[in-house]
VEXTORDO-344368 format. One record per residue (C-alpha): residue number from 1; x, y, z. Coordinates in pm, 1 decimal. Example, Ala and Ser with C-alpha at 12.3 -4.5 7.8 and 13.67 -1.06 7.14 Angstrom:
2
1_1230.0_-450.0_780.0
2_1367.0_-106.0_714.0
***
This chain:
452
1_5798.7_-7631.1_-6233.5
2_5909.6_-7981.8_-6199.0
3_6088.3_-7979.7_-6544.2
4_6278.8_-7658.4_-6443.0
5_6414.2_-7815.3_-6112.3
6_6529.4_-8133.4_-6300.3
7_6711.4_-7924.3_-6567.0
8_6877.1_-7720.4_-6283.8
9_6966.3_-8029.7_-6107.7
10_7131.5_-8188.6_-6432.3
11_7340.8_-7875.7_-6497.0
12_7478.0_-7875.7_-6141.5
13_7566.9_-8226.3_-6171.1
14_7735.1_-8173.9_-6513.6
15_7932.3_-7867.6_-6369.3
16_8046.4_-8080.1_-6073.5
17_8160.6_-8368.8_-6304.8
18_8358.2_-8101.7_-6516.9
19_8501.0_-7946.4_-6217.2
20_8627.5_-8263.5_-6045.0
21_8911.3_-8344.9_-6292.8
22_8997.3_-7990.8_-6364.9
23_9164.0_-7866.4_-6062.7
24_9449.4_-7768.8_-6273.6
25_9256.3_-7618.6_-6547.9
26_9395.7_-7334.1_-6772.1
27_9243.0_-6975.9_-6831.9
28_9131.9_-7096.9_-7173.6
29_8935.2_-7382.8_-7026.9
30_8769.6_-7149.3_-6763.5
31_8658.5_-6925.3_-7056.6
32_8502.1_-7205.9_-7242.0
33_8317.6_-7313.1_-6921.8
34_8179.3_-6963.5_-6854.5
35_8043.1_-6939.0_-7218.6
36_7873.4_-7292.0_-7168.6
37_7718.9_-7174.0_-6838.0
38_7580.7_-6849.9_-7012.8
39_7432.8_-7065.3_-7295.1
40_7265.8_-7294.5_-7045.2
41_7109.2_-7003.6_-6858.8
42_6976.9_-6854.9_-7189.3
43_6816.0_-7184.0_-7265.3
44_6649.7_-7202.3_-6937.9
45_6501.7_-6838.7_-6991.5
46_6386.5_-6951.5_-7320.7
47_6232.3_-7266.3_-7190.9
48_6056.8_-7058.9_-6918.6
49_5916.6_-6827.5_-7177.7
50_5780.3_-7105.2_-7388.6
51_5623.7_-7259.9_-7076.3
52_5449.0_-6934.4_-6979.6
53_5297.7_-6899.7_-7329.8
54_5152.4_-7252.3_-7312.5
55_5002.4_-7194.0_-6988.1
56_4859.3_-6856.0_-7102.4
57_4704.3_-7041.0_-7394.7
58_4553.8_-7294.0_-7181.4
59_4391.3_-7041.6_-6946.3
60_4249.5_-6838.7_-7234.9
61_4111.3_-7146.2_-7386.8
62_3955.0_-7263.5_-7063.4
63_3781.5_-6919.7_-7012.5
64_3657.0_-6900.7_-7380.3
65_3510.9_-7252.1_-7321.5
66_3329.7_-7148.2_-7008.4
67_3195.9_-6837.4_-7180.5
68_3073.9_-7044.4_-7461.6
69_2897.8_-7278.1_-7211.8
70_2744.0_-6998.4_-7022.1
71_2603.3_-6832.1_-7347.1
72_2466.1_-7170.3_-7462.5
73_2282.6_-7211.6_-7138.7
74_2137.7_-6868.1_-7155.5
75_2005.8_-6945.3_-7505.9
76_1856.9_-7273.1_-7408.8
77_1661.8_-7118.7_-7093.7
78_1536.3_-6844.1_-7313.5
79_1408.2_-7074.4_-7574.7
80_1232.9_-7268.1_-7265.9
81_1074.8_-6955.7_-7131.2
82_955.3_-6834.9_-7470.8
83_797.7_-7164.2_-7531.2
84_625.1_-7171.9_-7176.0
85_505.3_-6817.1_-7241.6
86_330.2_-6923.2_-7574.3
87_159.0_-7208.6_-7387.6
88_72.8_-6996.8_-7080.7
89_-306.9_-6915.3_-7065.0
90_-362.3_-6547.6_-7150.4
91_-530.0_-6333.9_-6880.6
92_-848.4_-6160.3_-7019.1
93_-801.8_-5789.3_-7092.9
94_-1065.6_-5678.3_-6856.3
95_-843.8_-5788.0_-6553.1
96_-606.4_-5505.8_-6643.3
97_-610.8_-5228.1_-6383.4
98_-832.3_-5423.4_-6145.5
99_-749.5_-5381.6_-5787.3
100_-882.1_-5592.4_-5494.9
101_-893.3_-5467.0_-5139.4
102_-1071.7_-5541.5_-4816.2
103_-1046.3_-5576.9_-4428.8
104_-1128.3_-5783.7_-4145.3
105_-1201.4_-5644.4_-3796.2
106_-1253.1_-5833.0_-3486.2
107_-1409.9_-5640.9_-3198.9
108_-1505.4_-5646.3_-2838.7
109_-1804.6_-5423.7_-2777.7
110_-1909.6_-5341.7_-2435.0
111_-2203.5_-5113.2_-2330.2
112_-2257.0_-5006.6_-1987.1
113_-2547.9_-4808.0_-1873.7
114_-2562.0_-4553.5_-1583.4
115_-2200.3_-4626.8_-1510.6
116_-2250.8_-5000.8_-1512.0
117_-2605.4_-5005.6_-1344.5
118_-2866.0_-5169.7_-1555.8
119_-3164.0_-4960.5_-1612.3
120_-3450.4_-5224.3_-1663.7
121_-3484.8_-5473.3_-1939.2
122_-3439.3_-5228.1_-2213.5
123_-3096.9_-5127.0_-2082.0
124_-2912.7_-5422.3_-1984.4
125_-2525.3_-5408.2_-1978.8
126_-2388.5_-5596.4_-2270.2
127_-2069.8_-5764.9_-2378.5
128_-2053.2_-5861.4_-2741.0
129_-1800.4_-6018.6_-2959.6
130_-1836.3_-5882.5_-3323.9
131_-1679.8_-5893.2_-3674.0
132_-1672.1_-5684.0_-3980.1
133_-1554.0_-5829.5_-4313.4
134_-1551.1_-5617.8_-4635.4
135_-1418.1_-5711.9_-4977.7
136_-1442.6_-5551.2_-5313.9
137_-1280.0_-5460.5_-5657.9
138_-1207.5_-5134.6_-5826.5
139_-1165.4_-5133.7_-6204.5
140_-1019.5_-4845.9_-6413.9
141_-981.0_-4790.9_-6777.7
142_-945.0_-4512.3_-7050.5
143_-651.3_-4379.3_-6872.5
144_-834.2_-4359.7_-6531.5
145_-1120.1_-4159.8_-6689.2
146_-1365.2_-4428.5_-6595.0
147_-1386.6_-4624.6_-6261.7
148_-1636.6_-4892.9_-6142.7
149_-1628.8_-5036.4_-5800.0
150_-1820.9_-5264.1_-5585.5
151_-1784.4_-5413.5_-5235.4
152_-1955.2_-5662.2_-5023.8
153_-1991.0_-5648.6_-4648.7
154_-2121.0_-5824.4_-4339.9
155_-2387.7_-5678.7_-4113.5
156_-2677.1_-5789.2_-3903.0
157_-2980.3_-5872.5_-4115.8
158_-3225.5_-5786.7_-3844.3
159_-3146.2_-5458.2_-3697.2
160_-3290.7_-5313.2_-3386.7
161_-3251.8_-4979.4_-3527.3
162_-3397.4_-4997.6_-3880.0
163_-3731.3_-5115.8_-3988.5
164_-3603.2_-5211.9_-4329.2
165_-3411.6_-5501.6_-4182.4
166_-3048.0_-5371.5_-4203.6
167_-2859.3_-5107.8_-4030.3
168_-2703.6_-4843.9_-4257.9
169_-2466.3_-4716.2_-3989.9
170_-2306.4_-5054.6_-3927.7
171_-2140.9_-5353.8_-4094.3
172_-2078.5_-5543.5_-3767.4
173_-2206.2_-5887.5_-3724.3
174_-2250.5_-6023.3_-3367.7
175_-2123.2_-6372.9_-3252.8
176_-2468.7_-6515.7_-3199.8
177_-2756.1_-6728.3_-3375.8
178_-2621.9_-7056.6_-3257.8
179_-2339.6_-7053.7_-3526.9
180_-2568.3_-6981.6_-3795.9
181_-2447.4_-6856.1_-4136.6
182_-2398.5_-6484.6_-4147.3
183_-2550.4_-6254.5_-4410.8
184_-2350.9_-6047.3_-4672.4
185_-2468.5_-5743.5_-4813.0
186_-2399.6_-5514.0_-5111.1
187_-2197.5_-5220.9_-4952.9
188_-2087.0_-5046.5_-5265.7
189_-2172.4_-5049.2_-5627.3
190_-2097.5_-4739.8_-5833.0
191_-1955.5_-4589.9_-6155.7
192_-1741.0_-4278.6_-6176.4
193_-1639.5_-4067.6_-6477.9
194_-1355.5_-3806.2_-6476.9
195_-1315.5_-3669.2_-6823.9
196_-971.1_-3550.5_-6916.8
197_-1125.3_-3270.7_-7136.4
198_-1255.1_-3115.8_-6812.6
199_-983.3_-3144.2_-6547.0
200_-1126.1_-3146.3_-6204.2
201_-1488.2_-3278.3_-6281.8
202_-1619.4_-3602.1_-6149.6
203_-1960.4_-3762.3_-6200.3
204_-2059.2_-4069.8_-5981.0
205_-2376.7_-4283.0_-5965.0
206_-2480.2_-4575.7_-5756.6
207_-2423.4_-4671.6_-5404.0
208_-2100.4_-4485.7_-5313.2
209_-1879.5_-4374.7_-5019.5
210_-2033.8_-4043.1_-4878.1
211_-1875.3_-3786.6_-5114.7
212_-1939.9_-3463.2_-4936.1
213_-1746.7_-3334.4_-4633.2
214_-1911.3_-3410.5_-4304.6
215_-1760.8_-3533.3_-3969.2
216_-1810.7_-3904.5_-3853.9
217_-2035.0_-3832.6_-3573.8
218_-2286.7_-3628.3_-3775.7
219_-2306.2_-3895.0_-4024.4
220_-2170.4_-4240.4_-3965.2
221_-1868.9_-4351.1_-4171.4
222_-2047.2_-4673.6_-4265.4
223_-2332.3_-4476.6_-4436.7
224_-2302.8_-4519.1_-4810.9
225_-2557.9_-4300.5_-4998.3
226_-2741.9_-4415.7_-5318.3
227_-2797.3_-4181.0_-5588.6
228_-2596.1_-3934.3_-5820.6
229_-2316.6_-3687.0_-5741.7
230_-2105.1_-3425.7_-5945.7
231_-1828.7_-3236.4_-5812.4
232_-1575.3_-2996.5_-5962.4
233_-1242.1_-2878.6_-5828.9
234_-1138.3_-2545.6_-5961.0
235_-795.5_-2464.7_-6067.8
236_-568.8_-2320.8_-5783.7
237_-593.9_-1977.4_-5706.6
238_-256.3_-1916.7_-5548.2
239_-265.3_-2139.8_-5219.4
240_-654.0_-2177.3_-5256.1
241_-822.5_-2448.3_-5425.1
242_-1207.7_-2397.4_-5445.1
243_-1453.7_-2697.0_-5510.9
244_-1824.0_-2735.7_-5541.8
245_-2061.4_-3045.3_-5560.8
246_-2405.7_-3134.5_-5585.3
247_-2610.2_-3449.4_-5546.7
248_-2955.5_-3609.4_-5553.2
249_-2997.1_-3927.9_-5337.8
250_-3307.4_-4164.2_-5287.5
251_-3395.8_-4301.8_-4948.9
252_-3723.0_-4485.9_-5031.5
253_-3934.8_-4526.9_-5355.1
254_-4290.3_-4618.6_-5290.6
255_-4611.6_-4656.7_-5494.3
256_-4821.2_-4580.7_-5189.2
257_-4658.2_-4261.5_-5039.2
258_-4415.3_-3978.1_-5133.8
259_-4084.7_-4086.1_-5233.9
260_-3808.3_-3987.7_-4979.3
261_-3525.8_-3801.8_-5134.4
262_-3223.5_-3578.1_-5035.6
263_-3074.7_-3305.3_-5256.0
264_-2741.5_-3162.7_-5141.3
265_-2546.9_-2860.8_-5238.1
266_-2172.1_-2812.5_-5133.6
267_-1895.8_-2546.9_-5174.8
268_-1561.6_-2506.1_-5004.2
269_-1192.5_-2429.6_-5024.2
270_-878.1_-2613.9_-4952.5
271_-588.7_-2399.4_-4856.2
272_-204.5_-2489.3_-4838.2
273_-105.9_-2223.0_-4586.1
274_241.0_-2342.7_-4584.6
275_385.7_-2668.4_-4731.2
276_302.3_-2860.8_-4398.2
277_-5.3_-2654.7_-4279.3
278_-334.4_-2715.3_-4453.0
279_-700.3_-2595.8_-4399.9
280_-1024.6_-2708.5_-4550.0
281_-1364.2_-2539.6_-4518.4
282_-1686.0_-2690.1_-4659.3
283_-2044.3_-2568.8_-4637.4
284_-2345.6_-2783.7_-4751.8
285_-2718.7_-2775.9_-4753.0
286_-2893.4_-3116.2_-4706.9
287_-3255.1_-3099.5_-4827.5
288_-3457.5_-3400.2_-4716.5
289_-3788.3_-3426.8_-4883.1
290_-4067.4_-3651.2_-4717.2
291_-3802.1_-3802.1_-4471.1
292_-4102.3_-3893.3_-4249.1
293_-4209.5_-4143.8_-4526.0
294_-3872.3_-4306.6_-4550.8
295_-3947.3_-4581.6_-4292.8
296_-3647.1_-4465.9_-4099.4
297_-3631.6_-4513.0_-3725.1
298_-3648.7_-4205.4_-3501.3
299_-3313.5_-4289.9_-3338.7
300_-3322.4_-3991.5_-3111.6
301_-3552.1_-3765.1_-3323.7
302_-3890.7_-3677.5_-3187.9
303_-4130.1_-3972.7_-3241.7
304_-4308.5_-4037.8_-3453.3
305_-4121.4_-3873.0_-3738.6
306_-4440.0_-3696.3_-3853.7
307_-4382.0_-3458.9_-3557.3
308_-4062.6_-3333.5_-3739.0
309_-4191.3_-3160.2_-4041.6
310_-3866.9_-3187.5_-4238.8
311_-3486.4_-3175.4_-4241.5
312_-3318.0_-2883.8_-4423.2
313_-2972.2_-2896.6_-4250.0
314_-2694.8_-2635.5_-4294.2
315_-2358.5_-2798.6_-4219.6
316_-2017.5_-2615.0_-4176.6
317_-1694.2_-2809.0_-4162.8
318_-1361.3_-2697.4_-4069.7
319_-1025.3_-2895.2_-4069.5
320_-675.5_-2768.3_-3981.1
321_-370.6_-2990.1_-4006.6
322_-13.0_-2895.4_-3899.9
323_305.3_-3099.6_-3804.3
324_388.7_-3135.1_-3431.9
325_681.6_-3319.7_-3310.8
326_719.1_-3482.7_-3655.8
327_351.4_-3615.1_-3662.0
328_35.7_-3457.9_-3812.1
329_-201.0_-3274.7_-3575.9
330_-554.0_-3227.3_-3694.5
331_-822.9_-2999.7_-3553.3
332_-1191.3_-3028.0_-3657.6
333_-1490.4_-2815.5_-3578.5
334_-1830.5_-2867.5_-3723.6
335_-2180.2_-2708.4_-3668.3
336_-2513.3_-2797.6_-3801.2
337_-2858.3_-2645.3_-3798.3
338_-3197.2_-2780.0_-3901.4
339_-3379.8_-2508.2_-4085.3
340_-3670.0_-2730.4_-4153.1
341_-3796.5_-2850.1_-3820.0
342_-4031.2_-2647.7_-3598.5
343_-4090.3_-2706.7_-3232.4
344_-4269.1_-3036.0_-3276.5
345_-4367.6_-3045.6_-2893.0
346_-4305.0_-2856.9_-2586.3
347_-4050.5_-3128.8_-2476.1
348_-3833.5_-3065.3_-2784.3
349_-3846.5_-2686.5_-2808.4
350_-3535.0_-2556.8_-3008.5
351_-3367.7_-2884.2_-3036.2
352_-3226.7_-2819.7_-3389.6
353_-2856.4_-2760.3_-3339.8
354_-2553.8_-2983.5_-3349.3
355_-2168.2_-2913.6_-3304.0
356_-1862.6_-3125.5_-3278.1
357_-1499.8_-3035.5_-3201.6
358_-1198.4_-3260.2_-3160.2
359_-839.4_-3321.1_-3231.3
360_-609.8_-3609.7_-3363.1
361_-254.3_-3641.3_-3338.1
362_-42.7_-3910.1_-3545.6
363_-132.7_-4130.9_-3838.3
364_-152.5_-4495.8_-3908.4
365_14.4_-4588.3_-4235.3
366_300.2_-4825.2_-4163.0
367_446.2_-5048.4_-3879.1
368_509.9_-4860.4_-3560.1
369_278.4_-4567.3_-3645.2
370_15.4_-4459.5_-3385.4
371_-244.8_-4191.8_-3323.1
372_-465.8_-4051.7_-3051.5
373_-791.6_-3867.6_-3078.8
374_-1051.7_-3681.4_-2872.8
375_-1386.0_-3572.5_-2982.7
376_-1678.1_-3372.1_-2809.8
377_-2016.5_-3346.5_-2972.2
378_-2377.2_-3242.3_-2898.2
379_-2659.2_-3348.4_-3131.9
380_-2980.9_-3218.9_-3027.5
381_-3299.0_-3430.9_-3088.6
382_-3407.5_-3274.8_-3421.8
383_-3081.0_-3131.2_-3555.7
384_-2996.4_-3425.3_-3791.0
385_-3182.0_-3728.9_-3915.4
386_-3119.2_-3972.9_-3633.0
387_-3097.6_-4275.7_-3861.9
388_-2754.1_-4156.6_-4004.1
389_-2590.2_-4009.4_-3684.9
390_-2300.0_-4235.5_-3555.6
391_-2442.5_-4543.1_-3401.9
392_-2169.6_-4584.3_-3151.5
393_-2218.9_-4224.0_-3029.0
394_-2586.4_-4307.8_-2977.4
395_-2759.7_-4149.7_-3269.8
396_-2937.6_-3814.8_-3217.0
397_-3033.7_-3655.6_-2888.1
398_-2690.5_-3741.0_-2746.7
399_-2392.2_-3537.9_-2615.8
400_-2060.3_-3667.9_-2483.0
401_-1701.5_-3752.3_-2535.7
402_-1508.7_-3989.6_-2758.8
403_-1132.8_-4086.8_-2661.6
404_-940.5_-4325.7_-2866.1
405_-605.0_-4467.6_-2985.8
406_-468.1_-4676.8_-3257.6
407_-128.4_-4859.7_-3312.6
408_17.1_-5038.6_-3620.2
409_153.2_-5371.2_-3525.3
410_240.5_-5428.3_-3891.2
411_187.0_-5192.2_-4209.9
412_-159.1_-5355.9_-4253.8
413_-236.7_-5477.1_-3895.7
414_-362.5_-5232.0_-3636.6
415_-500.9_-5245.5_-3273.1
416_-722.6_-4980.2_-3140.9
417_-957.7_-4875.8_-2845.1
418_-1239.0_-4614.7_-2859.2
419_-1435.1_-4512.0_-2546.7
420_-1766.6_-4319.5_-2585.9
421_-1907.4_-4147.4_-2281.5
422_-2249.0_-4005.9_-2383.5
423_-2588.9_-3921.5_-2238.1
424_-2916.2_-3770.8_-2366.2
425_-2908.8_-3409.1_-2443.1
426_-3267.9_-3395.5_-2323.7
427_-3487.9_-3645.4_-2168.6
428_-3864.9_-3597.1_-2069.3
429_-3820.9_-3842.8_-1794.3
430_-3509.9_-3666.9_-1623.5
431_-3622.3_-3520.8_-1283.7
432_-3524.2_-3186.4_-1156.2
433_-3217.5_-3204.5_-940.2
434_-3100.5_-3536.3_-1061.1
435_-2738.5_-3606.1_-1115.8
436_-2604.0_-3488.0_-1462.9
437_-2451.4_-3816.5_-1507.0
438_-2754.2_-4038.5_-1418.5
439_-2810.5_-4145.7_-1783.4
440_-2447.5_-4183.7_-1886.1
441_-2360.7_-4463.8_-2117.9
442_-2003.5_-4596.7_-2154.2
443_-1946.6_-4798.9_-2477.2
444_-1591.3_-4942.1_-2507.6
445_-1476.5_-5073.0_-2854.2
446_-1154.6_-5272.4_-2872.0
447_-1055.5_-5360.9_-3235.5
448_-805.1_-5572.4_-3423.2
449_-821.0_-5479.8_-3790.2
450_-630.8_-5655.3_-4074.2
451_-635.7_-5475.8_-4413.4
452_-567.0_-5654.2_-4740.8
***
């Protein structure tokens, strides 16, 4: 640009010098001057073109240089990464498809008897701080045909409700013991086989999550039975998917008395009435053999257990789910009858039935989700093995209400409150004409749960 300005200034000065003495110039002289000016203009254009070509070559050269430099940098980084990968320790193959999961729950547990009035030394109102910690692994291989899982969990080692020393219905650990170390138990240890050749078949052995359909009051969600289970889901028949299952579980093995076992047989259907409306029905027979030799606590059953000849429980479960206001609304209704018990004593005549009904609205999967629930249940004294009935509900021989709600603070962090209002179905000590709420127990559970 500076060069062009200098050339232009020189031409103007030269023209001025020529014009100064030629005020009387001829027509021929004027023609020569026009020719000269035209030649100078063409020279300027030619010079501009050559300058543009030089600048273009310089720009192209710089871009080419930058591209070569970037390519060289990528090559060097790739060599460094390849070298680091060669030297990086290789993970053992058994870690492939290994998943870790667990949860930590902090709980306030308040129990208030007779609407807060203490009923003697055995029923003192309680305010407990408790925690639950569970962690475990699941490993799959052979294209998910094989699965092995185990989980460790906290829990009181000296249970009030179980002569064996641990409570199968709870993994809670109370804050007590003068800051002593807390016990850890094996909560799950199982193997599962689902062959591709027989789609829908699954065989499980070990200590497993309860594989049959039964509501959380009839059998506590913390109960993980030990034994063997096989289930088969049949191919769809239109909107209906039938399923069957059978299992054999051990409660106690002994060299002195009969082994205590349970055989179970189940059949049911899952139905997609519409895309968003689903219904599940399941019926099972739970045949407990020598339950009175299991060492279990009565927990609401007639005591001693020898008064209850056996438990052959028929259980029917119904679950209906449909959307309401953009959230799932689920209804449940279950009924159970013990065919094995006889009237063990006059005080427990015909105490062999149980039913539960309830509703839940909402779900808890991600931040901002919430749910509300309500349950009403009656579990008569000899309807179900008291050892496995929901401990928060009060085991067997209880009736009452459960009200609860849960909210997701984060995807994996929830807060929730559940209130249990229960009382005995039958009490030999209840006097005629007494208040129907005289023996009411209120249990308040406030939970903070982190899943990882």
